[in-house]
Every structure is written in C-alpha cells, then in structure tokens.
Wavefront OBJ file of the C-alpha trace (Angstrom):
o trace
v 172.393 171.784 41.120
v 169.667 170.153 43.003
v 168.342 172.067 46.187
v 169.211 170.908 49.720
v 166.263 171.782 51.802
v 165.541 168.820 54.298
v 166.807 165.429 54.288
v 165.931 162.309 55.924
v 168.188 159.352 55.250
v 170.442 156.511 56.212
v 173.491 157.876 57.783
v 176.979 155.596 57.531
v 179.482 155.721 60.260
v 183.104 156.389 59.246
v 185.092 157.041 62.380
v 188.203 157.598 60.603
v 190.147 160.457 60.877
v 192.011 162.611 58.467
v 190.313 160.865 55.547
v 192.022 162.680 52.836
v 190.903 163.482 49.104
v 192.810 160.660 47.675
v 191.211 158.199 49.842
v 187.846 159.586 49.060
v 188.470 159.176 44.890
v 192.107 158.117 44.219
v 194.027 159.717 41.716
v 193.707 157.278 38.893
v 190.074 158.196 38.557
v 190.652 162.056 38.169
v 191.020 161.646 34.255
v 187.296 162.596 33.777
v 186.060 166.215 33.810
v 182.254 164.981 34.129
v 180.463 164.990 37.377
v 178.853 161.606 36.922
v 180.157 157.898 37.284
v 182.778 158.408 40.017
v 180.324 157.066 42.679
v 181.262 153.737 41.814
v 185.038 154.246 42.722
v 184.085 156.521 45.758
v 186.679 155.148 48.579
v 188.031 152.894 46.016
v 190.917 151.400 48.004
v 189.013 150.451 50.985
v 185.810 149.282 49.102
v 187.568 146.785 46.590
v 190.495 144.281 46.800
v 192.953 144.244 44.090
v 190.715 142.251 41.778
v 187.758 144.691 42.261
v 185.829 142.490 44.796
v 183.528 144.452 47.242
v 185.327 144.136 50.503
v 182.362 143.158 52.821
v 183.751 144.832 55.985
v 183.802 148.358 54.554
v 180.791 150.327 55.915
v 179.322 151.232 52.471
v 179.397 147.766 51.109
v 177.160 146.543 54.011
v 173.542 146.051 52.948
v 172.401 148.616 55.565
v 174.288 151.463 54.226
v 174.319 150.735 50.538
v 171.803 153.768 50.028
v 173.264 156.086 52.617
v 172.751 159.764 52.137
v 174.564 161.152 55.003
v 177.992 160.372 56.152
v 179.148 160.919 60.000
v 183.065 160.929 59.757
v 185.913 161.404 61.831
v 187.998 164.529 62.336
v 189.457 166.800 59.360
v 187.516 165.025 56.693
v 188.557 165.793 53.263
v 192.141 166.899 53.687
v 194.840 166.577 51.250
v 194.655 167.648 47.731
v 192.037 170.182 46.522
v 190.402 168.117 43.901
v 187.000 168.820 43.372
v 186.084 165.266 42.267
v 186.055 164.305 45.751
v 182.683 165.912 46.368
v 181.723 164.658 42.935
v 182.235 160.973 43.918
v 180.528 161.612 46.969
v 177.315 163.105 45.323
v 177.303 160.757 42.747
v 177.131 157.713 45.216
v 174.343 159.476 46.740
v 175.879 161.487 49.822
v 174.233 164.616 50.187
v 175.475 165.670 53.793
v 178.817 164.794 55.495
v 179.199 165.541 59.322
v 182.279 165.843 61.076
v 184.428 167.623 63.991
v 186.451 169.596 61.012
v 187.033 169.822 57.283
v 189.928 170.833 55.087
v 188.927 174.283 54.043
v 189.059 173.415 50.230
v 187.075 170.548 50.318
v 184.368 172.323 52.653
v 183.859 174.953 50.160
v 183.806 172.583 47.360
v 181.081 170.612 49.192
v 178.752 173.741 49.150
v 179.356 174.375 45.286
v 178.570 170.781 44.487
v 175.121 170.576 46.334
v 176.494 168.847 49.502
v 175.929 170.141 53.175
v 179.178 169.587 55.225
v 178.201 170.078 58.945
v 180.635 170.888 61.667
v 179.619 169.796 65.287
v 181.339 169.326 68.608
v 182.849 166.077 69.220
v 180.385 165.291 71.771
v 177.550 165.605 69.225
v 179.394 163.568 66.612
v 179.767 160.817 68.987
v 176.214 160.704 69.602
v 175.455 160.664 65.815
v 178.142 158.277 64.884
v 176.685 155.872 67.631
v 173.038 156.512 65.927
v 174.429 155.784 62.448
v 175.662 152.357 63.839
v 172.132 151.238 64.463
v 171.996 150.747 60.274
v 169.065 151.284 57.824
v 166.296 151.541 60.443
v 167.660 154.582 62.232
v 167.269 157.443 60.074
v 168.486 161.024 60.668
v 167.021 164.073 59.489
v 169.119 167.054 58.277
v 167.032 170.493 58.169
v 169.153 173.185 56.338
v 166.311 175.896 57.034
v 166.105 175.147 60.594
v 169.830 174.293 61.054
v 169.315 171.230 62.694
v 170.308 167.712 62.626
v 168.023 165.353 64.463
v 168.894 161.386 65.596
v 166.703 158.684 64.817
v 165.509 159.021 68.587
v 164.928 162.582 68.565
v 168.161 164.051 69.852
v 168.380 167.478 68.148
v 171.777 169.438 67.601
v 172.281 173.044 65.961
v 174.854 173.613 63.380
v 176.159 176.953 62.014
v 176.118 177.596 58.346
v 177.535 180.561 56.538
v 174.042 182.819 55.078
v 175.336 182.976 51.760
v 176.256 179.178 51.403
v 172.931 178.470 52.786
v 170.948 180.595 50.505
v 172.898 178.801 47.521
v 172.062 175.154 48.555
v 168.443 176.019 49.540
v 168.039 177.654 46.266
v 170.290 174.989 44.172
v 172.781 177.660 43.130
v 176.136 176.723 41.935
v 178.427 179.509 40.422
v 176.729 179.164 37.219
v 173.373 179.425 38.904
v 174.406 182.303 40.685
v 175.640 184.043 37.151
v 172.559 183.253 35.813
v 170.492 185.070 38.221
v 172.205 188.181 36.750
v 171.400 187.150 33.239
v 169.287 190.263 32.695
v 171.682 192.632 33.887
v 174.201 191.025 31.813
v 171.982 191.139 28.599
v 171.460 194.890 29.186
v 175.309 195.724 29.411
v 176.335 193.728 26.441
v 173.403 195.324 24.576
v 174.297 198.655 25.666
v 178.067 197.918 24.761
v 177.328 196.884 21.556
v 175.229 200.191 20.862
v 177.744 202.108 22.307
v 181.109 200.145 20.658
v 179.567 198.582 17.616
v 183.258 198.136 16.483
v 184.241 195.686 19.452
l 1 2 3 4 5 6 7 8 9 10 11 12 13 14 15 16 17 18 19 20 21 22 23 24 25 26 27 28 29 30 31 32 33 34 35 36 37 38 39 40 41 42 43 44 45 46 47 48 49 50 51 52 53 54 55 56 57 58 59 60 61 62 63 64 65 66 67 68 69 70 71 72 73 74 75 76 77 78 79 80 81 82 83 84 85 86 87 88 89 90 91 92 93 94 95 96 97 98 99 100 101 102 103 104 105 106 107 108 109 110 111 112 113 114 115 116 117 118 119 120 121 122 123 124 125 126 127 128 129 130 131 132 133 134 135 136 137 138 139 140 141 142 143 144 145 146 147 148 149 150 151 152 153 154 155 156 157 158 159 160 161 162 163 164 165 166 167 168 169 170 171 172 173 174 175 176 177 178 179 180 181 182 183 184 185 186 187 188 189 190 191 192 193 194 195 196 197 198 199 200 201
C-alpha cells in the first residue's frame, strides 16, 4: 500500500449528502476481485449517459477536476452496502483523501485499509473547503497527515482527529498484509519451533 504523508492536490467539490457505495461503484462492476481498473466506472451512473458518453455537468468530467486527488463531499459519505470496491474505485481514479462531516463506519474503515484518508470535519470547515474546491484546478489544498491539518488554497487551516493506529498504518503504507509481514520474523520462529516440536504435524 502506498504511504500517505502529505498531499497537495486538486480538490473536487461534491456537495451531495448520502452518497452511498452503489453510487460510488454500481453493483454491475463488482464481479472483479482486482483493485485496479475500477476508476473508469467511479460514479458511473452520474458520469455517463446510457450510451456511455460523459455527462459534462458532472464534476469529475470537468477539465478542472479530472486530476482531482481530494474529494470534498456532503454528509454521510459511503453509506449503504459494505463493498470494499468503493474505496478501490476511488483510489484507482486517483482520489487519496475524502473530506466530509461524517462517513458510514464500514466505508470509513475500508478507506484506511486501502490507502485513502477519510477526514471528518465540522460543517463550517467543510463549507469553507467546499467553496475553496469550487475555485478549480488553480486552488490546491494540502492535507498533512503527520500534522493532522487540512489547508485551503488561501491558507486557512483546519485540524482533524485520526486514530493513532490508523495514522501509523497510513504513514507507513501498512495494510492488513503489511501489518502481518511486520511480524514475519516472529511467525518464522514460531513455525520453526513448531516443526521441531511436532514434526509429524
């Protein structure tokens, strides 16, 4: 998993509330177990018409936001079913951070496990950042995980809370497999000892 330390990038405004995981990645794209290739279908029903043509009014289809790495969203982002494909699709598109007033619990935890930083901020702070995101590609936000701050393009800074363990994992690029591999020496020693003590097993 790629480390998340400090990100300065374009933020896309998406002021909708209750964006669920089926809106993030519709059910027909859940057939794969690969984490790559889902970005093209991120927000599929909002991005494309029935013939597969881009809808120009959708924010991520607009030239200013095609390379967005931060999403500023409305309340209760990631609600609905607990599909891990939702953060996979966001990450494959290039989104590394989502800012909202609240998240669904399962989606929130899945983000950390896949290298995305979900940030919860008060409504007033999200409103400021939403307005900043509307300025387009010339307005770049900075997310500093170590300092736990989000800074708008004009220098307004907001502090956010993050679980220390989840912060450690993101800073060091550790998903569940990475956390296990940190214990590889202990695991090898246990298996070696077990083989000596129980060679028949």
